[in-house]
N, C-alpha and C positions, 0 to 999 in steps of 0.2 A: 235656811229660811221656810220659815213656813208658808201657804196660802196668806191670800192680806185676811184681815181680822173682820169680822163680822160689820163691822163697816162699811168694809170699800164694799163698794158692788162690784156683778159677777162679771168684770167687762176689763180688756183689757185697755189701758187709757190710751197707749199710741195705736190702737184699728183706729181705718181711718183719717190716717194724720195726713192734710195736705199742708202745699207750699206757703210760707207767710206765718203757722201757727207755733207757738213757743212751747220748748219740749224743757222742762226741768228734773232734773235728776239730783236727786241728793240725799247723801249719807252723816245720817248722826250716829255719833258714838257717845252712848250717857257713862255718868259719870255712876258711877256703884253705887250710890245712895239715891241718885235723881232715875233712877231708871224705873222704879213702880209712876214715880209722878209724872217720867215723860210716857209711859205707855197708856195712863189713865187721861190725860189730856189728846191725845190722837184720833178718838172719834169725833170731838166736839170742833179738832181742826178742820176733819175729813168734811165733815156735814156742813160745816162754815164755806167752806171752800167750793165745794160741788155746787153750792148753793150762787155761785156768785154770776152772772150772764155770761163772763166769756171762760169761767172752767168750765174745757169738754173734758177734761178726766181725771182724779186724783188718787193715789192709792198707796196707802202703806203696808209696804212688806216688812214683818216683823219676826225675830228670831223664835229657834223653837225653844221650851226648857224654861232656868230659871239662872239659869248666867248670862253674863254679858249677850256682846253682838251687835251690832248696828243695824239700825233702821233706815230702810229705803225707799225712801215718798218718790213717785217717778205724776206728775203733774203734764197736762196739756194743756195751754190758754189760745185760744181763737186768734189772738195777736201779741204784741207787744206791750202795747193799751193794756190787756186785759191781763197784762202777768205784771203791769206796776202798779194796775189798781188793785191787785193781791195783794202785793207787795204795801201798799197803804190802806189798805184796809186794817179796821177797828178792830176785827179777831186775830191774824196776822201780827199786828204789833202786840195783841197783848198775850195771845194762845206762844205766840211762837216766840216773839221778843224778850215778852216779861216774865213767862211761865216758862217754860221750856228752854230756853238757851241758857240760864245762869246751872242749869240739869246736864250740858255739854262735857264729854271732852273734846269733842272735837264734830265741826259741820261743814261738811265740804258739800258747796252745790255746785252745779255745771249746768248752765244754761245754754239751747243749742236755740236757733228759727232751724225750719225745716225750709228746702229749696226742693 
């Protein structure tokens, strides 16, 4: 994995986490034909997600080179309501569920609430 793409900010999304916040770690494996499409959609997804009032951090880590590899998303939300608002947002519905999901071989998501 490389450092985050240029569209990710220079911070660690888990720095300063406090109880009650929601942390999401998603691991996506693209289909061979979908790799470029998924990578091209990541900047818009990150930008729109970071613009949400309850999004406290959003970072996409991508593999180096031209071969496959997992994409790892690390996200942090102020609380459960902010996370649910993210999942209901038009950009999540369009970019993740409509544009990206059909091009994923696997999509594993872990959601944790900090204590």
